C-alpha positions as CSV (number, residue, x, y, z in Angstrom):
1,M,113.4,83.7,88.2
2,A,111.2,81.0,89.6
3,D,110.1,80.3,93.1
4,D,112.6,77.5,93.6
5,G,114.6,76.8,96.7
6,A,116.2,73.7,95.5
7,G,119.7,72.7,96.6
8,R,121.3,72.0,100.0
9,L,119.3,73.1,103.2
10,M,121.1,75.6,105.3
11,R,121.0,77.2,108.7
12,I,121.3,81.0,108.1
13,V,121.7,83.9,110.5
14,H,120.5,87.3,109.4
15,V,121.8,90.2,111.5
16,S,119.8,93.5,111.5
17,P,121.4,96.7,112.7
18,Y,118.0,98.1,113.4
19,P,115.2,96.9,115.7
20,M,112.9,94.6,113.7
21,A,109.9,96.2,115.6
22,R,110.4,99.4,113.9
23,P,109.1,99.8,110.3
24,G,111.7,100.1,107.6
25,G,112.8,98.8,104.3
26,V,115.8,96.8,105.6
27,Q,113.5,95.2,108.3
28,S,110.9,94.3,105.6
29,N,113.5,92.8,103.4
30,I,115.0,90.6,106.2
31,R,111.6,89.5,107.5
32,D,110.1,88.6,104.1
33,L,113.3,86.9,102.8
34,C,113.7,84.8,105.9
35,A,110.0,83.8,105.8
36,W,110.5,82.7,102.2
37,L,113.7,80.8,103.0
38,E,111.7,78.9,105.7
39,R,109.1,78.0,103.1
40,Q,111.9,76.4,101.1
41,G,113.0,74.2,104.0
42,H,116.0,76.3,105.3
43,E,116.2,77.3,108.8
44,V,116.8,80.9,109.8
45,R,117.5,83.1,112.9
46,I,117.3,86.9,112.9
47,L,119.5,88.8,115.5
48,A,118.5,92.4,116.1
49,P,118.6,95.0,118.8
50,D,115.0,94.6,120.0
51,A,113.7,94.7,123.4
52,Q,112.8,91.0,123.5
53,D,112.8,87.8,121.5
54,D,110.0,86.8,119.1
55,A,109.7,83.1,118.7
56,A,107.1,83.4,115.9
57,T,109.6,85.1,113.6
58,R,112.8,83.4,114.9
59,R,114.0,86.7,116.1
60,I,116.6,86.8,118.9
61,A,117.0,90.1,120.7
62,L,120.7,91.2,121.1
63,G,122.0,94.4,122.4
64,H,120.4,97.8,122.9
65,A,119.8,100.5,120.2
66,R,120.0,104.3,120.5
67,E,118.6,106.4,117.8
68,V,120.9,109.0,116.2
69,T,120.7,111.3,113.2
70,L,123.5,111.5,110.5
71,H,123.4,112.8,107.0
72,G,119.8,114.0,107.5
73,T,118.6,110.5,108.3
74,E,117.8,108.5,111.5
75,F,119.4,105.2,112.3
76,E,120.3,103.2,115.5
77,F,123.6,102.8,117.2
78,S,123.5,99.4,118.7
79,Y,125.8,97.6,121.3
80,A,125.8,94.2,122.9
81,G,127.5,93.5,126.1
82,P,130.2,90.8,126.4
83,L,127.9,88.3,128.3
84,A,125.0,88.7,126.0
85,L,127.2,88.5,123.0
86,S,128.9,85.2,124.1
87,R,125.6,83.7,125.1
88,A,124.1,84.5,121.6
89,A,127.1,83.2,119.8
90,R,127.1,80.0,121.7
91,G,123.5,79.5,121.2
92,L,123.8,80.0,117.4
93,R,126.8,77.6,117.2
94,D,124.9,74.9,119.2
95,W,122.0,75.4,116.8
96,G,124.3,74.7,113.8
97,A,124.5,78.2,112.2
98,E,126.5,77.8,108.9
99,L,126.2,81.3,107.2
100,V,125.8,84.8,108.3
101,H,124.0,87.5,106.3
102,L,124.9,91.0,107.7
103,H,122.7,93.9,106.8
104,T,124.5,97.3,106.4
105,P,127.2,96.1,108.8
106,W,129.1,99.3,109.0
107,T,126.2,100.7,111.2
108,P,127.8,100.5,114.6
109,M,128.2,98.1,116.1
110,M,126.3,95.0,117.2
111,P,126.5,93.3,113.7
112,W,130.2,93.7,113.7
113,Q,130.5,92.3,117.2
114,L,128.5,89.2,116.5
115,W,130.1,88.6,113.2
116,R,133.5,88.7,114.9
117,K,132.4,86.2,117.5
118,L,130.8,83.7,115.1
119,R,133.6,83.6,112.5
120,L,131.4,81.9,109.9
121,P,131.2,82.4,106.2
122,S,129.4,85.6,105.7
123,V,127.8,87.8,103.0
124,A,126.5,91.3,103.5
125,T,123.9,93.7,101.8
126,F,124.9,97.2,102.0
127,H,121.5,98.8,101.8
128,A,122.5,102.4,102.2
129,T,124.5,104.6,99.8
130,L,127.9,105.8,100.6
131,P,128.0,109.7,101.3
132,D,128.5,111.3,97.9
133,I,131.1,114.1,98.5
134,D,132.3,116.3,95.7
135,P,136.1,116.6,96.2
136,A,136.0,119.9,94.3
137,T,133.8,121.5,96.9
138,A,134.1,119.6,100.1
139,K,136.2,117.3,102.1
140,P,134.7,114.2,103.6
141,G,133.9,114.4,107.3
142,L,134.9,112.0,110.0
143,E,131.7,109.8,109.4
144,D,132.3,109.7,105.7
145,R,135.9,108.6,106.1
146,F,134.8,106.0,108.7
147,I,132.2,104.4,106.2
148,A,134.7,104.4,103.4
149,R,137.2,102.6,105.6
150,A,134.7,100.2,106.8
151,A,133.6,99.5,103.1
152,R,137.2,98.4,102.3
153,Y,137.5,96.4,105.5
154,Y,134.4,94.3,104.8
155,H,135.3,94.0,101.1
156,R,138.4,92.1,102.0
157,R,136.8,89.8,104.5
158,L,133.3,88.8,103.2
159,A,132.5,86.0,100.9
160,A,130.0,88.2,98.9
161,L,129.0,91.8,98.9
162,I,125.5,92.9,97.7
163,V,124.2,96.4,96.9
164,P,120.5,97.1,95.9
165,S,121.2,98.8,92.6
166,S,123.8,100.4,90.3
167,A,123.6,103.6,92.3
168,P,125.5,102.4,95.3
169,Q,127.7,100.1,93.1
170,A,129.0,103.1,91.3
171,Q,130.1,104.6,94.6
172,W,131.9,101.4,95.5
173,A,133.6,101.6,92.1
174,R,135.0,105.1,93.2
175,L,136.6,103.5,96.2
176,G,138.8,101.4,93.7
177,V,137.7,98.0,95.0
178,T,137.5,94.9,92.8
179,P,135.5,92.9,92.3
180,L,132.6,95.2,92.8
181,P,129.6,94.2,95.0
182,Q,126.9,92.5,93.0
183,I,123.5,94.1,92.5
184,L,120.6,92.2,94.0
185,P,117.3,94.0,94.9
186,P,116.2,94.0,98.6
187,T,113.2,91.8,97.9
188,I,110.0,91.6,99.9
189,N,106.8,89.6,99.8
190,L,104.3,91.7,97.9
191,A,101.3,89.4,98.6
192,D,99.6,91.7,101.2
193,W,100.1,94.8,98.9
194,R,98.5,93.0,96.0
195,A,95.7,91.9,98.0
196,A,94.8,95.4,99.0
197,D,94.7,96.5,95.3
198,P,91.2,97.5,94.5
199,G,91.7,97.2,90.8
200,T,89.2,98.9,88.6
201,A,86.9,99.3,91.5
202,R,89.0,102.1,93.0
203,R,87.8,104.5,95.6
204,A,85.3,107.2,94.6
205,G,85.8,110.8,95.6
206,P,88.6,113.4,95.3
207,F,92.1,112.6,93.8
208,R,94.2,111.4,96.7
209,V,97.9,111.7,97.2
210,I,99.8,109.9,100.0
211,Y,103.3,110.1,101.5
212,L,104.3,107.2,103.6
213,G,107.5,107.2,105.5
214,R,109.6,109.0,108.2
215,F,109.3,112.8,108.3
216,E,112.9,113.6,108.2
217,A,115.1,116.0,106.2
218,R,116.5,113.4,103.8
219,K,113.1,112.1,102.8
220,G,112.1,115.5,101.1
221,V,108.7,116.0,103.0
222,D,109.4,119.7,102.9
223,V,109.3,119.5,99.1
224,L,106.0,117.8,99.0
225,L,104.5,120.3,101.4
226,S,105.9,123.2,99.2
227,A,104.5,121.5,96.1
228,W,101.0,121.2,97.9
229,A,101.1,124.8,98.8
230,Q,101.6,125.9,95.2
231,R,99.3,123.2,93.7
232,P,97.4,124.4,90.5
233,A,93.7,124.6,90.2
234,A,93.4,121.0,89.1
235,L,94.5,119.9,92.6
236,R,92.4,122.3,94.7
237,D,89.9,119.7,95.8
238,A,92.5,116.9,96.1
239,E,93.4,115.2,99.3
240,L,96.9,114.7,100.9
241,V,97.7,112.1,103.4
242,L,100.9,112.3,105.4
243,A,101.5,109.0,107.1
244,G,104.6,108.3,109.2
245,R,106.5,109.2,112.2
246,G,108.4,112.2,113.4
247,A,107.8,115.9,113.2
248,L,106.5,117.6,110.1
249,P,108.9,120.2,108.8
250,G,106.0,122.8,108.6
251,P,102.4,123.2,109.4
252,L,99.8,120.8,108.1
253,P,98.5,122.4,105.0
254,E,95.0,122.9,103.8
255,G,93.5,119.7,102.3
256,A,96.0,117.4,104.1
257,R,95.5,114.8,106.9
258,L,98.0,113.4,109.2
259,V,98.2,109.7,110.1
260,S,100.9,109.2,112.9
261,D,102.9,106.0,112.8
262,P,100.4,103.7,111.2
263,D,100.9,99.9,111.7
264,R,101.7,97.8,108.7
265,A,98.1,96.9,107.9
266,A,96.9,100.4,108.1
267,A,99.8,101.6,106.0
268,I,99.0,99.1,103.2
269,R,95.4,100.2,103.3
270,L,96.2,103.9,103.1
271,V,98.6,103.4,100.1
272,A,96.1,101.2,98.3
273,E,93.2,103.8,98.8
274,A,95.3,106.6,97.2
275,D,95.7,107.4,93.5
276,V,99.3,108.5,93.8
277,S,102.1,107.7,96.2
278,V,104.8,110.4,96.4
279,A,108.5,109.7,97.3
280,P,110.3,113.0,97.3
281,A,113.6,112.0,98.9
282,G,116.3,114.0,97.0
283,W,119.3,111.9,97.9
284,G,120.6,109.0,99.9
285,E,118.4,106.3,98.4
286,S,119.9,103.1,97.0
287,F,116.7,101.5,95.8
288,G,113.0,102.2,96.4
289,L,111.0,99.6,98.1
290,V,108.3,102.2,98.9
291,L,107.8,102.6,95.1
292,I,107.6,98.8,94.5
293,E,105.0,98.5,97.4
294,A,102.8,101.3,96.0
295,M,102.9,99.6,92.5
296,A,101.9,96.3,93.8
297,A,98.9,98.0,95.5
298,G,97.8,99.5,92.2
299,T,98.9,103.0,93.3
300,V,101.0,105.1,90.9
301,P,104.4,106.2,92.4
302,V,105.8,109.8,91.7
303,A,109.3,110.0,92.8
304,A,112.3,112.3,92.9
305,A,114.9,111.4,90.3
306,N,117.6,110.4,92.9
307,A,120.1,107.8,91.8
308,G,118.4,104.9,93.7
309,Y,114.8,105.7,92.7
310,A,115.8,106.1,89.0
311,T,117.0,102.5,89.0
312,V,113.4,101.3,89.9
313,M,111.5,103.8,87.7
314,T,112.4,102.5,84.3
315,G,110.3,102.3,81.2
316,A,107.1,104.1,81.6
317,G,108.1,105.0,85.2
318,R,110.6,107.6,83.8
319,D,107.8,110.0,83.2
320,L,106.9,109.8,86.8
321,L,110.2,111.2,88.1
322,F,110.8,114.9,88.9
323,E,114.0,116.7,89.7
324,P,115.0,116.3,93.4
325,G,113.9,119.5,95.4
326,D,111.6,120.8,92.5
327,A,108.4,121.4,94.3
328,A,106.9,123.1,91.2
329,G,107.8,120.1,89.1
330,L,106.2,117.7,91.6
331,A,103.1,119.8,91.7
332,A,102.8,119.7,87.8
333,R,103.3,115.9,87.8
334,L,100.5,115.4,90.3
335,A,98.3,117.8,88.2
336,E,98.9,115.8,85.0
337,L,97.8,112.6,86.7
338,A,94.8,114.2,88.4
339,T,93.4,115.4,85.1
340,G,94.3,112.3,83.1
341,P,92.4,109.3,84.4
342,A,93.1,107.1,81.5
343,R,96.9,107.7,81.7
344,L,96.7,107.0,85.4
345,A,95.0,103.7,84.8
346,R,97.7,102.8,82.2
347,L,100.5,103.7,84.6
348,A,98.9,101.6,87.4
349,D,98.8,98.6,85.1
350,W,102.4,99.1,84.2
351,G,103.4,99.4,87.9
352,R,101.5,96.2,88.9
353,A,103.5,94.2,86.3
354,H,106.8,95.8,87.1
355,A,106.5,95.2,90.9
356,L,106.4,91.5,90.3
357,D,109.9,91.4,89.2
358,Y,111.0,92.3,92.7
359,D,108.7,89.9,94.7
360,V,110.7,87.4,96.9
361,S,109.3,84.5,94.9
362,R,111.3,85.7,91.9
363,V,114.3,87.2,93.6
364,G,114.7,84.7,96.5
365,P,116.5,82.0,94.5
366,A,119.3,84.4,93.6
367,Y,120.0,85.0,97.3
368,L,120.3,81.1,97.7
369,R,122.8,81.0,94.9
370,V,124.8,83.6,96.8
371,Y,124.6,81.6,100.0
372,E,125.6,78.4,98.3
373,A,128.6,80.0,96.6
374,A,129.7,81.5,100.0
375,L,129.6,78.1,101.7
376,E,131.6,76.5,98.8
377,T,134.4,79.0,99.5
378,R,134.7,77.6,103.0
379,S,134.8,73.9,102.0
């Protein structure tokens, strides 16, 4: 797809359930897609439960967020009071808002509150996967039943539903809804990642592995630590960088370095300076922006073969997957790459080309087509 924003100009509201000031894939998608939309001549506003407005990014703070943990991952529960909600809705209507793009709107509850107030044509991206419950072994809990009910609720009321890959789409199919949500990747601007790529002039020194993300149970950091503890001789002099926020699930192992909560520029630099980026999440992933970012920086991603990551790691990338939870398999993958520099270089080249398919310049026009179709249903 070309970088083509041709068509009618629109005023679009993006609603994030998470504070935009906190790093995350959903926030990156919203920020970079909105910046691209503005470059095409559209106007945007971003509503999020942040502490304050940010005029530079057209961000409007609405409501307050409280962090909670569910299904082994962290997210924010947000709420907007009646006066703040009415003021925000009135300001958006006065501005001329035409369309709302909700992001994971079943995350309680500010997005739902604002959407109900605005009553505009709306689309939604459901970034997260539904809880995958095996009916033969377990019954869904209260949270699972709530999410499934919310999915059907939004399916009946939105002009378009988007999921990042075939993995969550299959879960929607099991709910029996038709038509199914369409697949559209959560695109980002890869320019900064590509600019950090050292190319053939890569860093000298020991083989380096990085993990970038939250240190939470769902992300599989414990699997990486276990793999590092049992790494073979080929990795004895290698370095491990653990970059993110939260508490590690174990002590910092030998040969490892901790970088707490790096800012975006530092995170990009850390990934670009590594040989391999590991994404060990065993479940709950619907896509894999962290993999795309690493590829764009010229760093080879090694990932757990969960349903979401597998949709990204196609072609040559299939050989970089390991079974979720298999620490020994992860250690073996890393050793293979550490002892095969020519193969590592070929895989880095594959990743650079593959990542471009997900850049906002190529995927952005598809979002515009969704928006235009949603507005046509109102006319």
